[in-house]
N, C-alpha and C positions, 0 to 999 in steps of 0.2 A: 406613526407612533412606534417607538421602540418596544418590542415585546418584553414582558416581565419574565425573564429567563428563569428566575427562581421558582416561578409557578410550575415550570415544566419538570423540575427536579424529581418529584416522586414518580412521574410517568417514565422519564428516562432511566431512573433507577430500576423500574420494573422491567424495561427492555434489557438493561444490563444483567439483571438477575436471571432472566430467561435465556438470553443468548450468549452471554460471556462465559461459555462453558467449554470443557474439553470435548463434549459431544459435537459442538459446532465446528471444531477443528477438522472433522472428517471431510468437510467440503470447503476447506479454506487453504489457500496456498501456503500459509504459515505452517501447515502440517509437515511440509517437506523439510525445512531446516530443523524442525524439532525432532526429526528422526536421528540426528547426529549428536554426538557428545562433544567432539573437539570444536572449539570456537571457529577455527579456520574453515572447517567443513560446514558448520552452521552458516557462516557468513557467505561462503561461495554458493551454497544452496539457496540462501535468501536472495542473493542478487539475481540468480536465474529465475527463481519462483516469482519474484516481484515483477521482473521484466515481462513475463508472459501473462501476468494477471490482468488481462483485459478481455472483454467479451463474456461469453457464458462460462460459468465455473465448470460445468460438465465437459466443455470443449477444451479448456486450457489445462486442466489438471492432468490428463493423460500425456500432454506434450511435455510438461515439466517432468513428469515421471520418466518419460523416455530419455530426455537429456541427462538427468541425474543418474539413471541406471547405466547409461553408457560411460559415465565418468567413474563408476565403480564405488567401492566402499568409502573412499575418502575423496570427495569431489574437490575439496580445497587443495589437498596435496597433489591431486591429478592435474589441476590447473596450474599450480605454482611450478610443477616440474615438467609440464607439458610443452609441446611445440605446435607449430602450425599444422603439421600432419595430423596430430591428435585432434585438434580443434575441428579440422575439416571432417575427420572421421565421425566425431560426435555429432556434428551438425548435419551430416549427410541425410537428405530426405526429410529433414524437420521443417515442415511448412505449417504455419498457423496464421491465418488471416493475412495481415500485412507483412509478416515475418517470413523471410526466405532462408535457405541454408547459409548463404553468404552473410546475412545479418546475424544469424546465430553464431557463426564462426567469429565474427567481429566482436560480439558481446563476450564470448569466451576468451578471446585474445586480449581484450582490454581489461577484463577482470583479472586474468592471469598476470598481466604486466604489473598491475597495482599490487597484487598479492606478493609477487616477487620483490618489488621495490620497497614496499612499506610493511608487508606482512598483514595488511588489512586495508579496507577502503576508508576507514575512519579518518586517517590523516587528510585525505582528499576533501572530505566534508569539513573538517576542522579548519583547514587553511582558508577556505571561503567564509566559514562562519566567523572566524576571528576578524576578517576584513570587513564583513558587512551583514552579519546575522544569518538567520536560518535560510532565507531564500537564496542568499549568496552561497551558502554552504551547499544547497541542492544544485545550483548552477555549476559550482565547482566540481562536484561529483560527476555530473553529467558530462562536463567537458573532459574530465580526466578519463572517464570510461571511453569516450569517443576518440580522444587524441592519443591514448596510450597503446591501443591495439592496431591490428591490421584490418583495413576495410571499414565499412559503414554498418553500424548495428541497426540503422533504420529506426523503425517505430519502437524497437525494444529499449532505446535510451532516448530521453527527451533531447531536443536540439538546442535547448538553452533559451527558450522564449520565456522572459520574465512574466508574461501574462498567463502562461500555462499553469494550471494548478499542480502539475507534476505529481499527480495522485500516486503513481506507483513508487516514486522515490520517497514521497512523504510516508507511504506505508512501510517502505523499507526502513526508514529512520525510526518509525514507531516500533517495529520489531526489534531493532538493534538497541534502542534506548530504554524503553519501558521494561519493567520486570515485575510480573504479577501472576505467574503461573501460566499465562498464555503467551505474552511477548517474551523475548529472549533476554533482553537487558545485557548485551555483550559490551556495547560501547559505553564508556564512562565520561567522555568529554562533554557530552550534552546532557541536559536535564530534561525530564518529561515536560517541564514548562517551556522548553525551547521548541517543542514540536509544533507542526502545523497539521490541521485536519486533512487526512487524505480524502479529497473530495472528488468522487466520481459522479456520474449523472444520477445514479440511484440515491445516494446519500444527499446529493444536492436537492433532489426532488423532495425527499422526506423533510429536509431542513426548511424548504419553502412551505410545505404543508403545516409545519409547526410555527411559521411566522419568523423563522430565523434566517431566512434568505429570500430572494426574489420568488414570487409565486409563479406558477406556470411550469409546464413540462418542456417548453421549447427553448429554454435558455441553456447555454453551455456554460459550465462552471469555469471561473477564472481564478487566478491566484488571489486577487483581492477578495473573492468570495470565501476562499479557504481561510484567509487571514481574518475576515470579519466573523466567520463562524467560530474560529478558534477563540477569538476575543470574547465573544458572547458566552461560550461554554466555560471560559476561564472564570466567569462570575460564579459558576457552580463549584469549580475546583481549580483554583489559581495554580496549584502545583502540578496538575495533571489534566489539562483541558481536553485532551483527545481520548480520555478513558472510555468514552461511549462509542468510539469508532467501530471497533470489532462488533459490538452488539447491534448497532444501527445497520451496518452492512449486512449482517445476517438476518435482520428483520426483512430485508429484501430477498436475500439468497434463499431463505426458507420458503418464500412465497407468501408469507403472512401479509406483507405490504406489496401491492402491485401498482402503487402510485395513483390510484383513483378509487372511487367508492365501489364497493363490491361486497360479496358475501363474507370474505375473509376479514372485513373490518371489525366485525363483532369479536374476533379473537385477538385483536391487536391491542397491546397495552397503551397505545397512544390515541385510541379512538375518540376519547372525550376531549382531547386538545388538538385534534387534527383538523386541518382546513377542509377535508373531504367529509367530515362527520355529518353534515346536514343531509347529504345524499344517502348516508348510511342509516338514518333514522327510519 
């Protein structure tokens, strides 16, 4: 039976009110592009920050900081005017999980090529979007980043699998399109209603506990799951279906939700509608 999504609205609003705050930005990769004023710097920082946003927040935040610090006060200008020697220097010694210095160099090279050619990464998204919607726009951006630079960015850029939820690119689009005091709202070609939910394993698990996705913790999210969740939450806000993403992700980042019943459940705004609530009683 399809869940009554409207029943969840007061509880999701409570999560939003609690976690959709500037205080939560301190442990979010979005904090990096927000340090800059110039749109090209914000965009360059956003591409780098979103690419490394996998694994533990405490592990990837220092890596993002290292890369951006090496690019200087204007990362967008540094990339647009840079060359392979600069990219190799910035990437030197940067290793994070599956990402190696050659992968980082390739990411910088591909981003730089698009900034030089178009002044932004938005045209790469829009060309795909115009031809086939948001998923196609994401695939178009991934292909442009991979094909425009030197080398292989590896795990830092999706390989273009349409079954992948492409969580980090969906998150990048959210940053670039929405404008609400948290997200940046730089790109104007897409509307918030065009966005797809950035679905990682943690938000996927929370959505399952709320009855908005497959139950269980052993499922890997797929693009069809991101589309389904976006459509369900559009019933609460058709113009802005991903508005709860930042807050739900920080429900997990903060440690309030650990994905299973435990002592923290009593402090969770979702406890009375969560599938784990029976064990919490």
